[in-house]
C-alpha positions as CSV (number, residue, x, y, z in Angstrom):
1,M,2.5,-31.0,28.1
2,E,3.0,-32.1,24.5
3,T,3.6,-29.2,22.2
4,A,2.0,-28.9,18.7
5,Q,4.5,-30.4,16.2
6,H,2.1,-30.9,13.3
7,K,2.8,-29.7,9.8
8,M,2.2,-25.9,9.3
9,S,-1.3,-25.1,8.2
10,I,-3.3,-21.9,7.7
11,A,-6.9,-21.6,8.8
12,S,-7.5,-18.1,7.4
13,A,-8.9,-18.2,3.8
14,E,-7.8,-14.6,3.3
15,W,-4.2,-15.1,4.5
16,K,-3.9,-18.2,2.2
17,R,-4.5,-15.8,-0.7
18,M,-2.2,-13.1,0.6
19,I,0.8,-14.9,2.1
20,A,2.6,-15.8,-1.1
21,I,2.5,-12.3,-2.5
22,H,5.8,-10.5,-2.0
23,P,5.7,-6.7,-1.9
24,P,7.3,-5.0,-5.0
25,N,10.2,-2.5,-4.5
26,Y,10.7,1.0,-5.9
27,I,13.8,3.2,-5.6
28,C,12.9,6.8,-5.1
29,V,15.8,9.0,-6.3
30,R,16.6,12.6,-5.6
31,R,15.5,15.3,-8.0
32,K,18.3,16.7,-10.1
33,S,19.3,20.2,-9.1
34,P,18.6,22.8,-11.9
35,A,21.9,23.8,-13.6
36,K,21.5,27.5,-12.7
37,S,21.1,26.9,-9.0
38,Q,24.4,25.0,-8.9
39,K,26.3,28.0,-10.2
40,T,24.5,30.9,-8.6
41,N,22.8,31.8,-5.4
42,T,19.3,31.7,-7.0
43,E,16.5,30.8,-4.7
44,Y,15.2,27.3,-4.5
45,T,12.4,26.6,-6.9
46,P,10.1,23.6,-6.5
47,L,9.2,21.5,-9.6
48,H,6.5,23.2,-11.7
49,L,3.5,20.9,-11.9
50,D,1.5,20.6,-15.1
51,G,0.8,16.9,-15.2
52,K,3.3,16.2,-17.9
53,L,5.9,13.5,-17.3
54,D,7.9,13.8,-20.5
55,K,9.7,17.0,-19.3
56,E,13.4,17.0,-18.6
57,E,13.0,17.0,-14.8
58,W,11.5,13.5,-14.8
59,A,13.9,12.0,-17.4
60,H,16.3,10.4,-14.9
61,V,13.5,8.8,-12.8
62,E,12.7,5.2,-13.5
63,W,9.1,4.0,-14.1
64,S,7.6,1.5,-11.7
65,N,6.5,-1.9,-12.9
66,V,3.1,-1.9,-14.6
67,F,0.1,-2.2,-12.3
68,Q,-1.8,-5.5,-12.0
69,D,-5.1,-6.8,-10.6
70,I,-5.5,-6.3,-6.8
71,E,-5.9,-10.1,-6.3
72,G,-2.5,-10.8,-7.8
73,P,-1.3,-13.2,-10.4
74,Q,-2.7,-16.3,-8.8
75,K,-6.1,-15.4,-9.9
76,L,-5.0,-15.1,-13.6
77,P,-6.8,-11.8,-14.0
78,K,-7.6,-10.2,-17.3
79,A,-5.2,-7.7,-18.9
80,H,-5.7,-4.2,-17.6
81,V,-5.0,-0.8,-19.1
82,K,-1.4,0.2,-18.6
83,T,-0.8,2.2,-15.4
84,R,2.6,3.1,-13.8
85,F,4.2,5.7,-11.6
86,K,7.4,7.6,-10.8
87,M,8.7,9.1,-7.6
88,M,11.5,11.6,-6.7
89,Y,12.3,13.9,-3.8
90,D,14.4,16.9,-2.9
91,D,15.2,18.6,0.4
92,Q,11.7,20.0,0.7
93,F,9.2,18.0,-1.4
94,L,8.1,14.5,-2.4
95,Y,7.0,14.3,-6.0
96,I,4.8,11.6,-7.5
97,G,3.9,11.2,-11.2
98,A,1.6,8.6,-12.7
99,E,0.6,7.7,-16.3
100,L,-2.8,6.1,-17.0
101,E,-3.6,4.8,-20.5
102,E,-7.2,5.5,-21.3
103,S,-9.4,5.4,-24.4
104,K,-12.4,7.0,-22.7
105,L,-11.6,10.0,-20.5
106,W,-14.4,10.4,-18.0
107,G,-14.9,12.4,-14.9
108,T,-17.8,14.2,-13.2
109,Y,-16.8,15.2,-9.7
110,T,-15.6,18.8,-9.3
111,I,-16.1,19.3,-5.6
112,Q,-13.1,18.6,-3.3
113,N,-13.4,15.5,-1.1
114,S,-16.1,13.9,-3.1
115,R,-16.2,10.1,-2.8
116,M,-13.8,9.7,-5.7
117,Y,-13.8,5.9,-6.1
118,D,-17.4,6.0,-7.4
119,E,-15.8,6.9,-10.8
120,N,-12.5,6.3,-12.5
121,D,-9.7,7.5,-10.2
122,F,-6.1,7.3,-9.2
123,E,-5.2,6.7,-5.5
124,V,-2.1,7.2,-3.4
125,F,-1.4,5.5,0.0
126,L,1.5,6.5,2.2
127,N,2.5,4.7,5.4
128,P,6.0,6.1,6.2
129,D,6.5,4.4,9.5
130,G,5.2,1.0,8.4
131,T,3.0,0.6,11.5
132,R,0.0,0.0,9.2
133,H,-1.9,2.7,11.2
134,N,-2.1,6.4,10.7
135,Y,-1.7,6.3,7.0
136,Y,-2.5,8.9,4.4
137,E,-4.8,8.4,1.3
138,L,-5.3,10.6,-1.7
139,E,-7.8,9.9,-4.5
140,M,-8.1,12.1,-7.6
141,N,-9.9,12.0,-11.0
142,C,-9.0,13.3,-14.4
143,L,-10.5,16.7,-13.6
144,N,-7.9,17.1,-10.9
145,T,-10.5,16.9,-8.2
146,I,-8.9,15.5,-5.0
147,W,-10.0,13.7,-1.9
148,E,-7.7,13.4,1.1
149,L,-8.2,11.4,4.3
150,V,-6.3,9.6,7.0
151,L,-6.9,6.1,8.2
152,H,-5.9,5.7,11.8
153,K,-6.3,2.0,11.3
154,P,-7.6,-0.1,8.4
155,Y,-11.3,-0.7,7.9
156,K,-11.0,-4.3,8.9
157,D,-9.5,-3.3,12.2
158,G,-12.0,-0.7,13.5
159,H,-12.9,1.8,10.8
160,A,-11.1,4.7,12.4
161,L,-10.5,7.6,10.0
162,T,-10.4,11.4,9.7
163,N,-12.4,12.3,6.6
164,P,-11.6,14.7,5.0
165,Y,-8.0,15.4,6.0
166,N,-6.5,18.0,3.6
167,L,-2.8,18.7,3.8
168,H,-1.8,22.3,3.4
169,S,1.0,21.5,1.0
170,T,-0.8,19.1,-1.4
171,K,-0.5,20.4,-5.0
172,S,-1.6,18.4,-8.0
173,A,-1.9,18.7,-11.8
174,V,-3.4,16.6,-14.5
175,H,-2.6,16.5,-18.2
176,L,-5.1,15.0,-20.6
177,Q,-4.3,13.5,-24.0
178,G,-7.8,13.6,-25.4
179,D,-11.1,15.2,-24.7
180,V,-12.8,14.5,-21.4
181,N,-16.5,13.3,-21.4
182,A,-16.6,13.3,-25.2
183,P,-17.7,9.9,-26.5
184,G,-16.3,9.2,-30.0
185,S,-13.3,11.4,-29.5
186,E,-9.8,9.9,-29.7
187,C,-8.1,9.6,-26.3
188,S,-4.9,7.9,-25.2
189,K,-4.1,8.6,-21.6
190,W,-4.0,11.0,-18.6
191,S,-1.1,11.8,-16.4
192,I,-0.7,13.4,-13.0
193,E,1.8,15.1,-10.8
194,V,1.4,15.4,-7.0
195,R,3.7,17.3,-4.6
196,Y,3.9,17.1,-0.8
197,A,6.0,19.1,1.6
198,L,8.3,16.6,3.5
199,D,7.8,18.4,6.8
200,E,4.0,17.9,6.6
201,L,4.4,14.2,6.0
202,V,6.4,13.8,9.3
203,Q,3.0,13.4,11.1
204,F,2.6,10.0,9.5
205,D,5.9,8.7,10.8
206,T,5.3,7.9,14.5
207,I,8.4,5.8,14.7
208,R,11.2,8.2,13.6
209,N,9.3,11.5,14.1
210,R,11.6,13.3,11.7
211,L,12.0,14.4,8.1
212,M,12.5,11.6,5.6
213,R,16.2,10.8,5.0
214,A,18.2,8.9,2.4
215,G,18.1,5.2,3.4
216,D,14.6,5.3,4.8
217,V,12.0,2.7,3.8
218,W,8.3,3.5,3.5
219,R,5.3,1.3,2.8
220,V,3.4,2.7,-0.1
221,N,0.7,1.6,-2.6
222,Y,-1.0,3.1,-5.6
223,S,-4.4,2.1,-7.0
224,R,-6.5,2.8,-10.0
225,V,-10.3,2.2,-9.9
226,Q,-11.6,1.6,-13.4
227,Y,-15.2,1.2,-14.5
228,E,-16.4,-0.2,-17.8
229,L,-18.3,2.5,-19.6
230,E,-21.0,2.7,-22.2
231,T,-22.5,5.6,-24.2
232,V,-26.0,6.8,-23.8
233,N,-27.8,9.7,-25.5
234,D,-29.6,12.4,-23.5
235,N,-31.7,14.5,-26.0
236,G,-29.2,13.7,-28.7
237,I,-26.1,14.5,-26.6
238,P,-23.9,11.4,-26.0
239,R,-22.4,10.9,-22.6
240,Y,-20.6,8.1,-20.7
241,V,-22.2,6.1,-17.9
242,K,-21.1,3.1,-16.0
243,K,-22.1,-0.2,-17.6
244,P,-24.7,-1.8,-15.3
245,N,-23.9,-4.9,-13.3
246,C,-20.2,-4.7,-13.8
247,R,-17.8,-4.6,-10.9
248,E,-15.1,-2.0,-11.1
249,D,-11.5,-3.1,-11.8
250,N,-9.0,-2.5,-9.0
251,I,-5.6,-2.1,-10.6
252,V,-2.7,-1.7,-8.2
253,W,1.1,-1.5,-7.9
254,A,1.2,-3.9,-4.9
255,P,-1.5,-6.6,-5.0
256,T,-3.0,-7.5,-1.7
257,G,-4.5,-10.9,-2.7
258,V,-8.0,-9.8,-1.7
259,I,-10.3,-7.1,-3.1
260,D,-9.3,-4.6,-0.4
261,I,-6.6,-2.0,-0.9
262,H,-6.5,-1.4,2.9
263,R,-4.1,-4.3,3.7
264,P,-0.9,-2.3,4.4
265,E,1.0,-5.5,5.2
266,K,1.1,-6.2,1.5
267,W,1.9,-2.6,0.3
268,G,5.1,-2.0,-1.7
269,I,8.5,-1.0,-0.4
270,V,9.8,2.5,-1.4
271,F,13.5,3.1,-0.7
272,F,14.9,6.6,-0.7
273,A,18.2,6.8,-2.5
274,S,21.0,9.2,-1.5
275,D,21.3,10.9,-5.0
276,S,19.7,11.1,-8.4
277,C,21.4,8.0,-9.9
278,H,19.2,4.9,-10.0
279,S,22.2,2.5,-10.1
280,T,23.6,4.0,-6.9
281,G,20.2,3.7,-5.3
282,S,20.0,0.0,-6.4
283,L,23.3,-0.8,-4.6
284,E,22.1,1.1,-1.5
285,F,18.9,-0.8,-1.5
286,Q,20.6,-4.1,-1.9
287,D,22.7,-3.3,1.1
288,T,19.6,-2.4,3.1
289,Q,18.0,-5.7,2.1
290,E,21.0,-7.7,3.3
291,R,21.5,-5.8,6.5
292,Y,17.9,-6.0,7.9
293,L,15.0,-5.7,5.4
294,N,14.9,-9.3,4.3
295,E,14.8,-10.5,7.9
296,Q,12.2,-7.9,8.8
297,L,9.9,-9.1,6.1
298,A,10.3,-12.7,7.2
299,I,9.4,-11.5,10.8
300,E,6.4,-9.6,9.5
301,R,5.1,-12.7,7.7
302,V,5.3,-14.8,10.9
303,L,3.5,-12.1,12.9
304,D,0.9,-11.6,10.1
305,T,0.2,-15.3,10.1
306,I,-0.5,-15.1,13.9
307,Y,-2.7,-12.0,13.3
308,Y,-4.9,-13.7,10.7
309,E,-5.1,-17.0,12.5
310,Q,-6.1,-15.1,15.7
311,R,-8.9,-13.4,13.7
312,E,-10.2,-16.9,12.8
313,F,-9.7,-18.2,16.3
314,Y,-11.7,-15.2,17.7
315,A,-14.5,-15.7,15.2
316,K,-15.0,-19.2,16.5
317,H,-14.3,-18.9,20.2
318,A,-15.0,-15.2,21.0
319,K,-11.6,-14.9,22.5
320,Y,-8.0,-15.0,21.4
321,A,-5.6,-18.0,21.7
322,T,-3.4,-17.5,24.8
323,C,-0.3,-19.2,23.3
324,L,1.1,-20.4,20.0
325,D,0.3,-24.1,20.7
326,E,-3.4,-23.3,21.3
327,L,-3.5,-21.2,18.1
328,R,-1.8,-23.7,16.0
329,G,-4.0,-26.5,17.3
330,F,-6.9,-24.6,15.7
331,K,-6.3,-25.7,12.1
332,V,-7.8,-26.9,8.9
333,D,-7.3,-30.5,7.8
334,T,-3.7,-30.6,6.4
335,D,-4.5,-33.8,4.5
336,A,-7.3,-32.1,2.5
337,P,-6.6,-31.2,-1.1
338,Q,-4.9,-27.8,-1.5
339,A,-7.1,-25.1,-3.0
340,S,-5.8,-23.5,-6.2
341,D,-5.1,-20.2,-4.3
342,S,-3.5,-21.9,-1.3
343,P,0.2,-21.5,-0.6
344,S,2.6,-24.1,-2.0
345,M,4.1,-26.7,0.3
346,D,7.5,-25.1,-0.1
347,L,6.1,-21.9,1.4
348,Y,4.5,-23.8,4.2
349,T,7.9,-25.4,4.9
350,E,9.6,-22.0,4.8
351,L,7.0,-20.5,7.1
352,E,7.4,-23.4,9.5
353,D,11.2,-22.9,9.6
354,D,10.7,-19.1,10.3
355,F,8.3,-20.0,13.2
356,K,11.1,-22.1,14.7
357,R,13.8,-19.6,13.9
358,F,12.0,-16.5,15.4
359,A,10.1,-18.3,18.2
360,P,7.2,-15.9,18.4
361,R,5.2,-15.6,21.7
362,I,1.7,-14.4,22.5
363,T,0.8,-12.2,25.5
364,I,-2.8,-11.8,26.4
365,G,-3.8,-8.4,27.8
366,A,-6.8,-7.1,29.7
367,T,-10.3,-7.1,28.3
368,T,-11.3,-3.7,27.1
369,E,-13.9,-2.0,24.9
370,H,-13.3,-1.9,21.1
371,V,-15.7,-0.8,18.4
372,G,-18.8,-1.2,20.6
373,K,-18.0,-4.8,21.8
374,R,-15.8,-6.4,24.3
375,E,-12.8,-8.4,23.1
376,N,-9.5,-9.6,24.5
377,E,-6.3,-7.9,23.6
378,Y,-3.2,-9.7,22.7
379,C,0.3,-8.9,21.5
380,A,2.5,-11.3,19.5
381,S,6.2,-10.6,19.7
382,I,9.5,-11.7,18.1
383,S,12.9,-10.8,19.5
384,T,16.1,-10.6,17.5
385,A,19.6,-9.7,18.6
386,T,18.9,-6.0,18.1
387,E,15.2,-5.3,18.5
388,E,11.8,-6.7,19.2
389,W,8.8,-6.6,16.8
390,N,5.2,-6.7,18.0
391,I,1.8,-6.9,16.5
392,L,-1.5,-6.2,18.2
393,Q,-5.0,-7.5,17.6
394,D,-5.8,-4.4,15.5
395,G,-2.9,-5.1,13.2
396,K,-0.6,-2.4,14.5
397,L,3.1,-3.4,13.9
398,W,6.0,-1.7,15.7
399,P,9.5,-2.2,17.0
400,T,10.2,-2.1,20.8
401,C,12.1,1.2,20.6
402,C,8.6,2.9,20.3
403,S,5.5,2.4,22.4
404,P,2.3,1.1,20.8
């Protein structure tokens, strides 16, 4: 049988917008030990949270790059208010700090686990094991009201979540530079601090099933939902309201290429350094990239291409392709003009080379019940000299050392 040797193409409009986006990196350093505890036997003290990031404890920690529009640079989005974060850890806790420039401090929700994204908020997404399933989400507003939940799989893959899901160890604080809900007052920003016990985050690492260690890599994202506000008067009292017919801005650390933060395949890479020195962490991360991470990301891109193309194939045929040739035979016209948000031909060539290098294969499983309808299961796999990577039809990614 003749195999498909045609030029690489992508049928999925979503994946065309996503594939060229490379996840950003961040090096999470250790918290510096307080001077007193190095010389005495004083009891360990966690970082005191007050929402302020200009204190000495954060001074050695690097800022992330400034957030950008969720659709990424290819859409040439408008400039957004400045948003950035810091991360550090010690033997017991993970600490997150974020700074959000803001000229209109606005927040109304005061009840825990309210649907926070209906007003201006800051959001945290943690996927320690990188499986893209069983990840943690936090949303909070400038009043320090929080909402926590767990996504057992992304919304596009079955809408499985536990809501709310409040961790016992979560502590947060907000510092305001300006008056909240006070139109006409001068405001400049709000900043936050969040603390998690490392032992409570182990539940989200189904691959290693242990406390985080130096050298580990997590997939993480941060998002800021921002509405355009206007001032109205209620009986002579001014207040902020959302401007009608204006879509919210989604400002993120790691763009996904589409207006959906729940695309863990495009979340950023957080590397945990062995000490508090950023330059040391940079060298350690470079070694990690060279040893395995660059190859792993290339493997993920191939498997993600199969995943998104299978979604298109299923939408047309009500079944999944049984092999790579069948899947790649289902394609768009490669001679058609390239859309402005389509991948470059260099990227197509690179992807084609990776398909040849990694030789992915597709295994079709039994028909089963999923989300109220019947569909075929499949697993796409890539083997290397040391391990095998797999992806399922619901987007779960895992190495062969662990069961799906």
